[in-house]
N, C-alpha and C positions, 0 to 999 in steps of 0.2 A: 809477105807483102806489107809496103807503110801504108799507114791510115792517113790519108788527105784529109778525109771531112770532118777531121775533130774540132778545128777552128771555127769552120764555119759554124756548126752545130753548136757551141759553146755561144755564140754570136747571136745567134736566135733565140736561145735561151735567155739571155740578159736582155734581148730588147722585148720578150716577151715580159719580163718583168718590170721593166721602166713602164711599159704599155699600161700593167694591171696597176701599178702604183699612183701613176697621173690618171688613170681612169676614177681610181677611188678617193683623190684630191679634188677633182671636178665635181665629183658626187656629194662629197662630204661640202663643198662650196655652195651647191644647190641647195642642199637642206638647210646650211645655214642662214642662206638669202629668205628661203620661205619661211623659217622659225621668224626671223625679223621682220618679215611682212605681218604674220599672223600676230605677232607680237605688238605691233604697232596699230594694227587693224586699218591699213591701209591710209593713213591719216599722212598728210604732207605735213612736213617739217618746217621749219622758218625758211623765209624768204633768203635766198643767198646772194647777197649785194657783190657786185664783178665793179672793176673800175669803171665802165661803161652803163652802169644800168643803178636803177633808183628804185624805191618800194614807191608802191600807189595802193591805194585803197580798194580792195573787192569785198563781194560777198561773199561770206565764209557758207553759206546756204542758200536754197532758193526762198527770196523773199517776195510776197505777193504785193501788189499793188494795195495801198492803205495802211500796211503794216508798220505800227511805231517803232524803230531801231531800239533795238536793247543790248544788253552785254552778249558776247557770242555770234551777233549776226556777221562780223566784219573782222576781217586780217588784213595781213600785209602782203603782198605780191611782187618778186624782184621783176623790174622791167626795163625794157632797153631804152636808155636815155633818146636815144634818137628816135623812138618809135612813140615818145610822149605825144598826147592829145590835147587840146584844150578842153578844162574842164577836171581834169586828173587831178586827184587829193594826193600830193604825194608828200612823203612822212618826215615830220620834222625832229631831229634828234633821235630819242629814246622813246615819242611820241607812242602811248596805247592805241591800237585800233580803235574801240571801244570809245575814246574819247577825242576822234577825228571826225565824227558826224552825228548828227542827232536829228528826229524829227520824223517826220512821216512821209512814207515813199509816194512819189506821183505816179508811180509807174513800177511795173514786177521786174526781178533781177534774177538770173539765174546764178549759180554757184560759179565763183571765179571770175563773174562778169564785174568789170570794175566800176566803180559807185560814183557818182556827180553830184555837187550839189546842187546843181539846177533842177534835180528829180526828187527834192523833198520840197512837199507844200510850204509854201511861205505863211508865215504868219501876219503878213500885213496885207490890208486892205480886205477885197470880200474873202479871199480865200482863210482867215483867220479862223471864221467859224468850222468852215471844212474840217481843218487842221486841227482840231480842236475835240471833233466827234470821235468816240470810241466807236469800236464794232457793234453795229445793232442796236445805235442811237440814233436821235431824228432831232433837228432843232426845230423846236415850235414857239413862235411869238406870239404874246398874250397882253393887250391893253392893261395900262394900270395908270393909278393916279398918284399922289404925293401920300394918301394913307394906306393906298393898297401897298407899296414899296419902302415902308417903313422911314418916310420922310427923307427919302433919297439916298439912306447909309446902304441899300444892298447895292454891290459893285459887281464886275463880271469878276468871277472867279468864288463869288459867295454861294451857300448853299442855302436852299430856304423850303420851306414847306408851302403848300396850295392849299388854301383854303375857299371852299365854294358857299358863299350864301346865296341862298334861293327862295321864292315864293312858293308858299303850300298850303293849301286849303283842302279843309274837309266839309265834305257836307252832310250834314246829319237832318233827316227830314223833321218839321215839326212834331208829328208822331212819336216819335222816339221818347224813351225816358229822360225826363233830366238829368239823371246823373251820366248819361251818356254824353247830351251838351256838354256838361260840366267837366267832364274825361277829357274831351277832345281840347276844349277850350285850355284847360289846363297843360295840356301836353303840346299844343299847337296852336298859335292864332294867324299869324299871316307868314313869317320867314323861320327859315330853320338854317343851319350852318354845321358843315363838317370838312374834315382835313381830307382829302381825295388823294394828295400825292407827298412823298415825304423822302427829306435829305434830296433836293433837287438840285443841280449844278446850273449856275448861271453863268450863259454863254456871251452876253452883250447886251447892254443899255441901248435902246435907241438904234444908231448906228455904229456906236462904241465901243466897239470888243476887249478894248484896255483899259486899265485904270492907272493913270502916272501919280507921280507924289504929289506933284504942283498941284493937280486940278482938284477944281472947288467944286462941293457938291451941288450936282445938278439934278432935278427932277426929271425921268425920264417918261415917255410916253409908251413905251413898248419896252416889254422885257422877254429876252430869248433865252429859253430854256433847253437842255440837253436831256433827252428822257428815250426810253425803252419806247418801241413801238405802239405797245397797249396804251401806256400811259400818253402818248402823244395822240391816240384816240379820245381818253379819258377828259384831255383838255380841250378838243376841238368842241366835244357834247358841250361839258362845263361851262365852257364861252357861252352857249346858248342858253344855260339853262338861269344864270343868276352873277352875280360880279364876284371876281377873283382877286383874291388879296392874299400877299406873298408875307411869309413867316420867316425872320432871318435865323438860321441857326448859330451854335458857338461854334466855334473853331473845334473840330475833333469830336463833334455829339454826331454822330449817323447811325445812332440808333432808332430803329423804327417803331412806333407806342402801337400801331393797330395796322392790320391788314388794310390793304386798298379795297376801296369798294369797288363792285362788279360793275360792268359798263352797262347802259341803257338808263334812259332818264328815269325809270320808275325802281331800279335797281340800284341807281349809283349811290343811294342812300339807304339808310336801315329804317327809315322811322316808319315806313308801312309795313313792316313788320311787328315793330313796336305797338303801332295802334291795333294792329288786326289779334294780339295777343292780348291787349286790353281788353277788345271786346269781347273776348272768349270768357276772360276771366269775370267780366261783370254777368255776362249770362250765367256761367254756373253758379255764382252768389245769387243774382236775382230769380233765376228762373224765368227769366222772360223770353218769348222767341223773339230773336233777332234775325232778321232775313241776310239782310245783304248792306256793307256800306260802299259809299261811293269818296273816294278821294280825287281831288283835282291837283293836278299840279300843271300851270300854264295851260296850255289848249288838250292834254292829256288827261282822259279821265280814266281810273281805275274802280271796278266793282268787286269786293272782297264777298264772297259768301261766308257766312259766320254759322258753324255749323254745332 
């Protein structure tokens, strides 16, 4: 009897081998694709521009309102030319994404969202001060005179120290020792002065926030400073205590020479501690029993017990 199933069995074996080879090839392709994805970290490649597309500027990551644009915040993305919208920032030749836009954002942007110039805070008019404030800073204006602002040489962009001059009076009763009265008179008679803030940035003089080359020197009546929240409180209190003077710093001189004073009208300066320490020293040297010392600062009166 002839074997009529031989050829069919051969075809089945051949088809099975082909399927195994194809399956292995597909599996290898999938593995290669996975390895490439892992190696690239899921990053998007450069924008691919077709004949009917252009590249527009988009956010490379989530950007919050008030953020100052910096390197790595933006990238180019291929966009259908027919779907272009008003305000889109189109790439010019080999322009870099980081060079296409600068400034502080007026609203938040999601990753991949198109950036537009109108979303940048303008440096002109009233927005200038807002655009120049860094995160956590506050704009505070103080009254000044010609003498208080270095004869008008302080300009927007300058860095200054803020000096407080204030009246301070120490009351010593007539029954106290002559040495005590002489000590108080030598340390303070009517006024005291202290640097309360250092290396503060000037935002504006009066309503002027920019200094042009051809501008003549003009004495302002108010100066707006950019300071942290705590320093804003210090300025508000110091303005009520006495006269504020601005001392201009040299370019690159950003070293603070001493710590800022603690807030409150009695602790804004350190003279109370100095006087109290001197009373204690005199008591030890003379052996005289001094009970209390009263310190007057404007309408405030402080009583220091001396033990």
